[in-house]
C-alpha positions in Angstrom: -22.3 7.1 1.9 -23.0 7.0 -1.8 -20.3 6.5 -4.4 -19.3 9.6 -6.3 -20.6 10.0 -9.8 -17.5 8.4 -11.4 -18.3 5.2 -9.5 -15.4 5.5 -7.0 -16.0 5.6 -3.3 -16.4 9.1 -1.7 -13.4 10.5 0.1 -12.8 11.6 3.7 -10.2 14.0 4.8 -7.3 13.1 7.1 -4.7 15.8 8.2 -1.1 14.7 8.2 0.6 17.7 9.8 -1.1 20.6 8.0 -1.8 18.7 4.8 -5.3 17.4 4.2 -5.2 14.0 2.6 -8.3 12.6 0.8 -9.0 9.0 1.8 -11.1 6.5 -0.2 -10.8 2.7 -0.2 -7.1 3.5 -0.5 -7.1 3.9 3.3 -7.5 0.2 3.6 -4.9 -0.4 0.9 -2.3 1.7 2.7 -2.6 -0.5 5.8 -2.6 -3.5 3.4 0.5 -2.3 1.7 2.3 -2.5 5.1 0.6 -5.8 5.9 1.5 -7.2 2.5 5.2 -6.5 3.1 5.4 -8.6 6.3 3.9 -11.8 7.7 4.8 -14.0 10.6 8.1 -15.8 9.9 7.8 -15.3 6.1 11.0 -14.6 4.2 10.5 -11.5 1.9 13.2 -10.4 -0.5 14.9 -7.1 0.2 14.3 -4.2 -2.2 17.3 -2.4 -3.7 18.1 0.8 -1.9 17.3 4.0 -3.8 14.3 5.6 -5.4 11.3 3.4 -6.2 8.4 4.5 -8.4 5.1 2.9 -7.5 2.2 3.2 -9.9 -1.1 2.3 -8.2 -4.1 1.6 -10.4 -7.6 0.4 -9.9 -9.0 -1.7 -12.7 -12.4 -0.3 -13.9 -11.9 3.1 -12.3 -12.2 6.2 -14.4 -9.4 7.9 -12.4 -5.9 7.7 -13.8 -3.3 5.7 -11.9 -1.5 7.4 -8.9 2.2 7.6 -9.0 4.4 7.7 -5.9 8.2 7.9 -5.5 9.6 6.3 -2.4 13.2 6.6 -1.1 14.4 3.4 0.4 17.5 2.4 2.3 18.1 -0.9 4.2 16.9 0.6 7.5 13.6 2.0 6.0 12.9 -1.4 4.3 13.4 -3.1 7.6 11.1 -0.6 9.3 8.4 -1.2 6.7 8.6 -4.9 7.3 8.3 -4.4 11.1 5.3 -2.0 10.6 3.7 -4.6 8.4 4.2 -7.3 11.0 2.7 -5.1 13.7 -0.4 -4.3 11.5 -0.7 -7.9 10.5 -0.8 -9.0 14.2 -3.3 -6.3 15.2 -5.7 -6.5 12.2 -5.5 -10.0 10.7 -6.5 -13.3 12.2 -5.8 -15.6 9.3 -2.7 -15.3 7.2 -1.6 -17.8 4.6 1.6 -17.0 2.7 3.4 -19.1 0.2 6.1 -19.0 -2.5 5.2 -20.3 -5.9 7.6 -22.4 -7.8 8.8 -19.4 -9.7 9.6 -17.6 -6.4 6.5 -15.4 -6.6 4.4 -14.8 -3.5 0.7 -15.6 -2.9 -1.2 -14.6 0.2 -4.7 -15.0 1.6 -5.6 -12.9 4.6 -8.6 -12.3 6.8 -8.5 -8.9 8.5 -10.8 -6.4 10.2 -10.8 -2.7 9.5 -13.2 -1.0 12.0 -16.5 -2.9 11.7 -15.6 -4.3 8.3 -14.3 -7.9 7.8 -12.0 -8.2 4.8 -10.8 -11.2 2.8 -7.7 -10.3 0.8 -6.0 -12.2 -1.9 -2.6 -11.0 -3.0 -0.3 -12.1 -5.8 3.2 -10.6 -5.9 5.3 -11.2 -9.0 9.0 -10.5 -8.4 11.7 -9.5 -10.9 14.8 -9.6 -8.8 15.3 -6.8 -6.3 14.4 -4.0 -8.7 10.8 -4.6 -9.8 7.6 -6.2 -8.6 3.9 -6.2 -9.2 1.2 -6.7 -6.5 -2.3 -7.6 -7.6 -4.7 -7.2 -4.6 -8.3 -8.4 -4.6 -10.3 -7.4 -1.4 -13.8 -8.4 -0.4 -15.7 -6.3 2.3 -18.4 -7.5 4.7 -20.3 -5.4 5.4 -19.7 -3.2 2.3 -17.1 -0.4 2.8 -18.2 2.9 1.3 -20.9 0.9 -0.6 -18.5 -1.5 -2.2 -18.4 -5.2 -1.6 -15.0 -5.7 -3.3 -12.1 -3.8 -4.8 -9.1 -4.5 -7.0 -5.8 -2.7 -7.0 -2.6 -3.2 -8.9 0.7 -1.8 -7.7 3.6 -1.8 -10.2 6.9 -0.9 -8.5 10.3 -0.4 -10.0 13.7 0.8 -8.9 14.7 3.9 -10.9 18.1 4.8 -9.4 19.6 6.7 -6.5 17.3 8.9 -4.4 17.3 12.5 -5.7 18.9 15.2 -3.6 15.5 16.5 -2.4 14.5 13.1 -0.9 15.8 11.3 2.1 15.3 7.7 3.2 11.6 7.2 4.1 10.2 10.0 1.9 7.1 9.3 -0.1 6.2 11.8 -2.7 2.8 11.4 -4.4 2.3 13.4 -7.6 -0.9 15.5 -7.9 -3.9 13.5 -9.2 -7.7 13.9 -9.2 -7.8 12.1 -5.8 -5.0 14.3 -4.4 -4.8 17.5 -6.3 -2.0 19.0 -4.3 0.1 15.9 -4.1 1.9 14.9 -0.9 5.4 14.7 0.5 5.8 12.9 3.8 8.3 10.7 5.6 7.1 7.3 6.6 9.9 6.8 9.1 8.9 10.0 10.9 5.2 8.9 10.8 6.0 5.4 12.1 8.2 6.7 14.9 5.5 9.2 15.9 2.9 6.4 16.2 5.0 4.5 18.8 
């Protein structure tokens, strides 16, 4: 596959229910997002229950950042940790996690997505239970969608109680060039359905 004219990887379509979802290198990062939140016997901080806004950007991309709202409660947070642990055990063979002196988290993982081996370096900067930043650098061998590496930054912050139209586990992605119709799904329902 050739990259699109804006330099980003071409998309594929996945249907979640009746909603077509465009996938790019973000496919790997969705799995990574779950993997990043859990590792064998590693103590991760709990996120404050309520609505979280996550801004996902790709340095060097011509596309604007994607913005997601996630409604978390303690049970959903625990479910995401468990999903990450399961993905970690199935996809990754080498996991090194550590806390820095400031309480931030650094990880180096070796994982396999299909026929592609990945080396992932993650730095998570925490600001209590209401804000964090994940900087993710991934190398692909062989190249994935023509790319040998990618960068992604996720800035997450707690914005308050979940609005009335969201329930625990809901993820709402605002329309963007990658996903013109946006997306509203429930991660708890998806994870339960995959068991």
